[in-house]
C-alpha positions as CSV (number, residue, x, y, z in Angstrom):
1,X,0.0,0.0,0.0
2,X,1.3,3.4,-0.9
3,X,1.2,6.2,1.6
4,X,-0.7,9.3,0.5
5,X,1.1,12.7,0.8
6,X,-0.7,15.5,2.6
7,X,1.0,18.9,3.0
8,X,-2.1,20.5,4.6
9,X,-2.5,18.1,7.5
10,X,0.5,19.4,9.5
11,X,-1.4,20.9,12.4
12,X,0.1,18.1,14.5
13,X,3.6,19.4,14.2
14,X,4.6,21.1,17.4
15,X,7.2,24.0,17.7
16,X,11.0,23.7,17.7
17,X,11.6,24.2,14.0
18,X,8.6,22.1,13.1
19,X,9.7,18.6,14.2
20,X,9.2,17.1,17.7
21,X,11.8,14.4,17.1
22,X,14.6,16.9,17.0
23,X,14.4,16.9,20.7
24,X,18.1,16.3,21.0
25,X,18.8,20.0,20.2
26,X,15.8,21.5,21.9
27,X,17.0,21.9,25.4
28,X,17.4,25.7,24.9
29,X,13.7,25.8,23.6
30,X,12.2,24.4,26.8
31,X,12.9,20.7,26.5
32,X,14.4,18.8,29.4
33,X,17.6,17.5,27.7
34,X,18.9,14.9,30.1
35,X,22.2,12.9,29.7
36,X,22.4,9.3,30.9
37,X,24.4,9.5,34.1
38,X,25.3,7.2,37.0
39,X,23.3,7.6,40.2
40,X,24.6,9.8,43.0
41,X,26.6,8.0,45.7
42,X,24.3,5.9,47.8
43,X,21.3,6.7,45.6
44,X,18.9,4.1,44.4
45,X,18.3,5.7,41.0
46,X,14.7,6.5,41.8
47,X,13.9,10.1,42.2
48,X,10.2,9.2,42.7
49,X,8.4,5.9,43.6
50,X,9.6,3.3,41.2
51,X,7.5,2.6,38.1
52,X,5.2,-0.4,38.4
53,X,5.0,-0.9,34.6
54,X,1.2,-1.1,34.6
55,X,0.1,-0.3,31.0
56,X,-3.0,1.4,32.4
57,X,-1.1,3.7,34.6
58,X,-1.4,7.4,33.5
59,X,1.5,9.6,32.5
60,X,0.6,12.0,35.4
61,X,0.1,9.5,38.2
62,X,2.3,6.6,37.5
63,X,5.1,7.9,39.8
64,X,7.6,8.1,37.0
65,X,8.4,11.8,37.0
66,X,12.1,12.6,36.8
67,X,11.6,16.2,35.7
68,X,14.0,18.9,36.9
69,X,13.2,19.0,40.6
70,X,16.7,18.1,41.6
71,X,18.3,21.4,40.6
72,X,19.9,20.2,37.3
73,X,21.0,22.8,34.8
74,X,22.1,22.9,31.2
75,X,25.8,23.2,30.8
76,X,27.5,25.1,27.9
77,X,27.7,22.0,25.7
78,X,24.0,21.3,26.1
79,X,24.5,18.5,28.7
80,X,22.6,18.4,32.0
81,X,24.5,18.5,35.2
82,X,23.3,17.5,38.6
83,X,20.4,15.3,37.5
84,X,19.1,12.2,39.1
85,X,19.6,9.2,36.7
86,X,16.7,9.0,34.1
87,X,15.4,5.7,35.3
88,X,12.8,4.8,37.9
89,X,13.2,1.1,38.1
90,X,16.0,-1.4,38.2
91,X,15.9,-4.7,36.3
92,X,16.1,-7.4,39.0
93,X,17.6,-10.8,38.6
94,X,15.1,-13.7,38.1
95,X,15.6,-14.5,41.8
96,X,14.7,-11.0,42.9
97,X,18.2,-10.1,43.8
98,X,20.3,-7.1,42.8
99,X,20.3,-6.0,39.2
100,X,22.7,-8.1,37.1
101,X,25.0,-7.0,34.3
102,X,22.9,-7.2,31.1
103,X,24.2,-9.3,28.1
104,X,26.0,-7.3,25.4
105,X,23.9,-6.3,22.4
106,X,25.8,-7.1,19.2
107,X,23.2,-6.7,16.5
108,X,23.4,-4.0,13.8
109,X,25.2,-0.7,14.1
110,X,23.3,0.0,17.3
111,X,20.9,-2.0,19.4
112,X,19.3,-1.9,22.9
113,X,17.3,-4.6,24.7
114,X,16.6,-2.1,27.5
115,X,18.3,-4.4,30.0
116,X,20.7,-2.0,31.4
117,X,19.3,-0.3,34.6
118,X,20.7,3.1,33.7
119,X,20.1,3.0,29.9
120,X,23.8,3.6,29.4
121,X,23.7,2.7,25.8
122,X,21.6,5.7,25.0
123,X,23.1,9.2,24.8
124,X,20.2,11.4,25.7
125,X,16.8,11.3,27.3
126,X,15.0,14.3,25.7
127,X,11.7,15.2,27.3
128,X,8.9,17.8,27.2
129,X,6.1,17.2,29.7
130,X,6.9,13.5,29.6
131,X,8.8,10.7,31.3
132,X,11.1,8.0,29.9
133,X,12.4,5.2,32.2
134,X,13.1,1.5,32.5
135,X,10.5,-0.9,34.0
136,X,10.4,-4.6,34.3
137,X,6.6,-5.4,34.4
138,X,5.7,-5.0,30.7
139,X,8.4,-6.5,28.5
140,X,8.7,-8.2,25.1
141,X,11.8,-10.2,26.0
142,X,14.4,-10.2,28.7
143,X,13.8,-8.4,32.0
144,X,13.4,-4.7,31.0
145,X,11.6,-2.4,28.6
146,X,11.3,1.3,28.1
147,X,8.2,3.1,29.4
148,X,7.6,6.4,27.7
149,X,4.8,8.7,28.7
150,X,3.6,12.1,27.3
151,X,1.3,14.6,29.0
152,X,-1.0,17.0,27.2
153,X,-1.1,19.1,25.2
154,X,2.2,18.3,23.4
155,X,4.3,16.1,25.7
156,X,7.2,14.0,24.5
157,X,9.7,11.5,25.9
158,X,12.4,9.7,23.9
159,X,15.8,8.0,24.2
160,X,18.3,9.0,21.5
161,X,21.5,7.5,20.2
162,X,23.8,10.0,18.4
163,X,27.1,9.8,16.7
164,X,26.1,7.1,14.2
165,X,27.7,7.0,10.7
166,X,27.1,9.3,9.1
167,X,25.3,7.2,6.4
168,X,24.8,8.8,3.0
169,X,23.7,6.1,0.7
170,X,22.1,2.7,0.4
171,X,19.5,1.8,3.0
172,X,19.0,2.4,6.7
173,X,16.7,0.3,8.9
174,X,15.3,0.6,12.4
175,X,13.2,-1.9,14.3
176,X,11.5,-1.9,17.7
177,X,8.8,-3.8,19.5
178,X,6.0,-1.6,20.8
179,X,3.1,-2.1,23.2
180,X,0.5,0.6,22.8
181,X,-2.4,0.5,25.3
182,X,-5.9,1.0,23.9
183,X,-6.2,4.1,25.9
184,X,-4.1,5.8,23.2
185,X,-6.6,5.0,20.5
186,X,-7.6,8.1,18.5
187,X,-4.4,10.0,19.4
188,X,-1.7,11.0,16.9
189,X,1.7,9.7,18.2
190,X,5.3,10.0,17.0
191,X,7.0,6.7,17.9
192,X,10.4,6.4,16.1
193,X,12.7,8.7,14.2
194,X,15.8,8.6,12.0
195,X,17.1,12.1,12.1
196,X,20.4,14.0,11.8
197,X,22.5,16.0,14.3
198,X,20.8,18.4,16.6
199,X,21.9,21.5,14.7
200,X,19.7,20.5,11.7
201,X,16.4,20.3,13.5
202,X,14.2,20.6,10.4
203,X,15.6,17.5,8.8
204,X,14.5,14.0,9.6
205,X,12.0,11.1,9.1
206,X,9.5,10.3,11.8
207,X,7.2,7.2,12.0
208,X,3.7,8.1,13.3
209,X,0.7,6.2,14.7
210,X,-2.6,8.0,14.1
211,X,-6.3,7.2,14.2
212,X,-6.1,6.5,10.4
213,X,-3.1,4.1,10.7
214,X,0.7,4.4,10.5
215,X,2.3,7.3,8.6
216,X,5.5,9.1,8.0
217,X,6.5,12.7,8.5
218,X,9.3,14.0,6.3
219,X,11.0,17.2,7.2
220,X,13.6,18.4,4.7
221,X,14.9,21.5,2.9
222,X,11.8,21.3,0.7
223,X,9.6,21.7,3.8
224,X,7.5,19.3,5.8
225,X,5.2,16.6,4.4
226,X,3.0,14.0,5.9
227,X,2.4,10.6,4.3
228,X,-0.7,8.8,5.6
229,X,-1.1,5.0,5.5
230,X,-4.1,2.8,6.1
231,X,-2.6,0.1,8.3
232,X,-4.4,0.0,11.6
233,X,-2.3,0.4,14.8
234,X,-2.6,-2.7,17.0
235,X,-3.4,-2.1,20.7
236,X,-2.8,-4.0,23.9
237,X,-0.3,-6.4,22.4
238,X,3.4,-6.4,21.5
239,X,4.0,-5.8,17.8
240,X,7.2,-5.5,15.6
241,X,7.5,-2.1,13.9
242,X,10.2,-1.5,11.2
243,X,11.1,1.6,9.3
244,X,13.3,1.2,6.2
245,X,14.7,4.1,4.2
246,X,16.3,3.9,0.8
247,X,18.5,7.1,1.1
248,X,18.2,9.7,-1.6
249,X,17.5,13.5,-1.8
250,X,14.8,13.1,-4.4
251,X,14.2,9.4,-5.1
252,X,14.1,8.1,-1.5
253,X,11.7,5.4,-0.4
254,X,10.3,4.9,3.1
255,X,8.7,1.6,4.0
256,X,6.8,0.7,7.2
257,X,6.6,-3.0,8.2
258,X,4.3,-4.3,10.8
259,X,5.1,-7.8,12.2
260,X,7.4,-8.4,9.3
261,X,5.0,-7.5,6.4
262,X,5.5,-4.4,4.2
263,X,2.4,-2.4,4.9
264,X,2.9,1.2,3.7
265,X,5.4,2.7,1.2
266,X,6.2,6.3,0.3
267,X,8.2,6.9,-2.8
268,X,10.2,9.7,-4.5
269,X,10.7,11.6,-1.2
270,X,13.7,13.1,0.4
271,X,15.0,10.5,2.9
272,X,18.6,11.8,3.1
273,X,19.3,14.2,6.0
274,X,21.5,17.1,5.2
275,X,24.4,15.7,7.3
276,X,23.5,12.1,6.7
277,X,21.9,9.6,9.1
278,X,23.6,10.1,12.5
279,X,20.9,9.7,15.1
280,X,18.0,7.4,16.0
281,X,15.3,7.9,18.6
282,X,12.4,5.9,20.1
283,X,9.7,6.8,22.5
284,X,6.5,8.8,22.3
285,X,5.3,12.3,21.4
286,X,1.8,13.7,21.2
287,X,2.1,14.7,17.6
288,X,-1.1,16.6,17.7
289,X,-2.3,18.9,20.6
290,X,-4.3,16.6,22.8
291,X,-6.2,16.7,26.1
292,X,-5.4,13.1,26.7
293,X,-2.2,11.6,28.1
294,X,-0.5,8.6,26.5
295,X,2.0,6.0,27.3
296,X,3.8,3.3,25.3
297,X,6.3,0.6,26.0
298,X,9.3,-0.1,23.8
299,X,11.7,-3.1,23.7
300,X,14.4,-4.8,21.5
301,X,15.5,-1.8,19.3
302,X,18.0,-2.3,16.5
303,X,19.4,0.1,13.8
304,X,21.4,-1.2,10.9
305,X,22.3,-0.7,7.2
306,X,20.8,-4.1,6.4
307,X,17.3,-5.5,6.8
308,X,16.6,-6.5,10.4
309,X,13.4,-8.5,10.5
310,X,11.3,-9.6,13.5
311,X,12.1,-12.4,15.9
């Protein structure tokens, strides 16, 4: 199925040069740009009651807030100093003991099974009225998964990996497992992005989940465009979500795969960021102003220059 382009349906795009997924560089525009950091001496890593992982828990009352109540401040290089670690739950051993050292992830050019209690493999935890933390109750595989929650009207919470590549040609692939509670039905959510360095905030590809189905937002030098698909978003179950880009300024192709099947395709689009592919992000954003909060769970993320597939 080919995605339908829509230039006029861009009311969902929130400020910060028109793309929410450029959160990595938005700390100076009101975003909470939090580095992954070790816990303070003697600290547990929980700046609030630890997350239960209940899919029905709300973004406002689930006890996962790690917003700047601890006096953290942006440093000159955009990093946050003095923050509590951006995680509200450790991943226990199967016997309930202390957290164990997670197995190394060796798939693709970058991968994360969200098994490390402090999310050390990720560079940044960019947030705007949202929370992103590890929990161990709702998982696809292993012992941990990311919980990302966004509060209205335009909340967002992601984990980002920077410094990839850059990749200029061929294809680039990302895959993650998502669990979207049915309470998010009807909302427009940004779930995954392949975007460039923070200084080029208008450039990037974002995978969306909307009431109409999955879609793709393209932000490039030519301006923003939205490509809407018809594949329905599954709720209340884990599903495998892949975004494949054939990189090109003018003849690019973006393909969305759900559970291993190619569902939606956009062709002849600009899929090549100005500085090449250097960054990936997963999480959640309310991609349209909303009165409702939303929360998703993410697990088993992989980025690669070759097709990845589902387990």
